N, C-alpha and C positions, 0 to 999 in steps of 0.2 A: 410371654417372656421373650425378650429380644435375643437373637442369636449370639450377640456379644457375650452374654453371661457365660455361655458354654465355652467360649474361647479362653476364659481365664484359667480353665483347668490345665494341668500340666500336659495332658496328652495332646493338646492342640498346639503346644509351643513349636513343635517341629514343622507345623504348617507355614511358619514364618519363612521357611526356605524359599517358597515360591516367589517371594518378593525380593529376595536378596540378589545382589548383582552377580553372585556366583551362578554359573550355569548348571541347572539341574539336568542331569543326563537322562535322555528318554529310555524307557524300558522297551523291550521288543514289541509289546502290545501297542505302545504309543508311537513307535518309530515312523510308521507310514504317514500318519497325520503330521507328526512333528517335522518331518523332512519337507513336506509340502508347504507348511506354514513358514518354515525357516527360510525358504527361498524368497517369500514375500517380505519377511522381516529384514533380510539382508538388503533388499532394495529400498526399504523404508528409510534407512539412514541416509541414503543418497537423495531421496525425495526431500527430506527435511533440510539437507544442506543446500539443495537447489532453491527451495522456497525461501530459506533464510537469505540467500544471496540475490533474490529476485528484486531488481531495482525498478523495472517498468520503463516505459517509453514516454513518460509524462512530458518531458521537454520537447521532444520531436513532435508529439501530438499537438501540444499547444502552438508551436510555430506553424504547423500545417493548417490548423484551424484559423489562426490569425491572418494567414496569407493564402487564402483559398486559390488564388490564381498563380501561385508560384509552384510550377511543376516539380522543381528540384526538391522543394520542401515536402511536397506530397509523397514523392518517391522515397525520401529519406524516412518519413514517418512509417510508411508501409514496410520498408525494409527492416525497420527497428521492431515493428510489432509482430511480423510473421514468425520469427523464431521464438518470440515470447509466447505466442499462441500455441506453438508446438509444445512448449513446456506445460502450459495450462491443460492442454489435451492429455499430456502424459500423466499429470497429477490426477485428472479425472479418471483416466483409465485405471490408474493404480487403486482408486477407491473401489472399483469393481472387484479387483483381485483381493483387496482387504476384506470385502464383504464375504467373498467365497471362503477365505481363510477362517473368518469368524464362524461361518456355518460349520466348517469341519471341526473346529474346536468345541463349539457348543454341542455338536453331535456326540463327541467323545466325553465331554465333562458332565453331560446331563443324562448319560445312558443309564439303564436300569441295573448295571452291573453291581453297584454297591448299595448299601442300605440308606445312606444319606449323602448329601453334597460334600460334607466335610471329608468323608472317606474318599469320594471321587477326587477331591483336590489333594488329599494326602497321597493317594496312590498314583496320581497322574500329575506330579509336580512339574514335570517338564512342560506339559501342555498348559497347566495353570499359569506358569511363568510366561509362556508365549501369549496367552490371553491378556495377561497384565501388560506385556510389551505392546500389544496392539492398541490397548486403551491409552497407554502413555503416548504412543505415536499420534493417535487420533487427537488427543487434547492439545498436544504440542503443535500439530499441524494447524489446528483451528485457532490457537493463540496467535500464531504467526500470520495466518490469513486475515484475522480480524484487524490486525494493526497495519495491513498493507492495502490501502485503497487503490493502488495502481492496478491490482489484478482485475477488478471489475472495469476500471476505466479503459485499460488496454483492450479487454475483450469486447467492450461496447464499441470502441473505435473501430476495431477489426470488422465487426459485423456491419456497422454503418458504411464503412468504406467498401466492403465487399458487395453490399447490395447496390451501392452507387456505381461500382465498376460493372456490375451485371447489367444495370439499366443502360449504361453508356457503351455496352459491348466491349469494354476494355479487357484485353487479355489479363488474367489474374494469376501470376505465378504464386504458387502457394495456396491457391483456392482449394486444391484437393487435400490440403492439410486438415480442413474441417468442413464436411458437407453440412447442408442446412439442418438436417434432422439431428446430427451430432451436436451442432452449434446450439440448438435449442436445449438439449440435455445438459451441455456444459454450462450454459447460461443459467439454467435453473439450479445447478449444483452450486455455482459461486454466488448466486443470489442469496443463499442461506447464510446466516451469520456464522454457523458452525457446520460446514458442509460434510466433513468426515464423520462427525458425531451423528448427523442426521442419517448418513449412509448406514452406520452401525445400528442406530435405533430402529430404522426401517428393516434392516437385515435381521435383527433379533426378533422383531414382531413377526416377520415373514417366517422365520425358523419355527416359532411357536405355532403359527397357524398351519404350517405344512406338516407338523408332527403332532397331529391331534391325538395319536395313541400315547403320547408321552405326557404324563401329568405336568401341568404348567409349573407346579411347585419344584419340579426337578430343575427348571431354569431359574426361577426366582430365588430358590434356596441357594443355588450355586452363586448367584450374584450377591445376595445379602451376606453370605458367608465371607465372600471376598471383601465386601465393604467393611465388615466387622473386623476382619484380620488387619486391614489397613489402619482402621481407627485405633485398634488396640496397640498396634506397633507405634503409631505416632504419639499416642497419649501416655504410654508407659515408659518411664525413664529407663528401665532395664533394657527394653528393646531399642528404644531411641538411641541409647548410648552405643549400640552396635553399628549404627549407620556410619559408613566411612566418609560420606560427603553430603553436601546440601543437595546434590543431584539425586541421591537416593531418597531424600525427603520429598523432593519434587515428584519423583517417580511414584511414590506411595500416594501422595495427594492426588495426582492425576488419575491413578487407577481407582482410588476411592470415589472420586466424583464421576468417573466414567461408568462404574458399575451401578451407582445410584441412578444415573440418568437412564441406563438400559432397563433397570428394574422398574423405574417409574413408567416406562413405555409398555412393558409387557405384563406387569401386575394389574389385575382388573381394577383395583382402587389406587394403585400407585404407591410411591415411596413415602408420601407425607401423611398417610392416614394412620389412625390408631392401630389398625391391624397389620401395618407394615412391619416386616421383621428387621428393618434397618433403624437403628437408633439415630434418627435425623438430628435431634438436638445435639447429641454427642459429636456427630460428624461435622456439623456446622461450627461447633465450639472449637474443634481441632483446627478447622480452617481459620477461624477468627484468631487463634493463638499464634498463627504464623505472621511474619512481617507483612503488612498490608499490601505492599506493591508486588509481593510474590504470589498472591492468591486472588487478586482482583478478577483475573480472567476466569478462574475456576468458580468463584462466587457468581460471576455473570452467567456462566454456563448453567448453574443451578437455577438462577433467577429466570433466564430467558429461553432455555432449551428443554426444560422439563415439561411434562404434559399435564401433571395434576396439581402443581403448586397453588394455582388459583381456585382450586375446587373449594366448595363451602366446607367440606369435611376437614380441610387442612387446619391444623392447630395454629391459632393466632400467634402464639409465642414463636413458632417456627418461622412464620411469615415475617414477623418483625425482626427476628435474628438475622434473616437474610437481607432484609431491606436496610438495615443499619449501614451507614457508609463508614 
């Protein structure tokens, strides 16, 4: 039986709180983790604003490449790219903080304190809300990154120019901005279609492997319960009518897709198998019921960033539901 069925009961309706825009206040037991994660989430808003405003140095780079002997244009392109690389470095470093925050939250939400994950999420609503906010940020960041080719172009140009300057022994202002080892890591980060989601997927996998004494079900049940809550909220008119804005709908959709992807990474057979506790057909149907242009990025995340979708055990109906354009 899928977890969703249990959520239709009255006693779970107050779980809905963790997804509402109202701030769930942390209890004394939650406070230490909550405050640590809150600092990260406060910075997350600024990161999204900076990424949204990121225009890139495409024009300066094009002019420099077309006129290789024009020193003024080379300098102008370099001057335009260096501060942008500072931003890309900042985004990358933020991903490390986000992963650490995720570890703290998973530690609290999967602990052995309660009998089941629903109780954990009910008793620790403030932390569950933060977990949802991290997933919302992650999918929003990746949506913005996917539609901005300037990011990889700027960074590639920076690395090419830097290595040329080193060969020619040209003094490089801003070189200490990103050393070679860090540049490799940043390059790998942005090479991924969904870099923040990959960071969280790897982080969740790492959390499970580092906590071998913790039953894996503690983590997977926590994730499947959150996916079910989102699905029920989105498909039930009674709950849906409580949403104050389309942004709340987007929030729910991103959280649902985020937890499905994390579940797919850490569950031995993934989110798409018969034994999965996530009602994948129901979740995909909820996505399909939204205006198409608002969910294409989320459907792509399920198509291209999950681990088990193309396994032989995946139900053919699920595959074709996802492949429909």
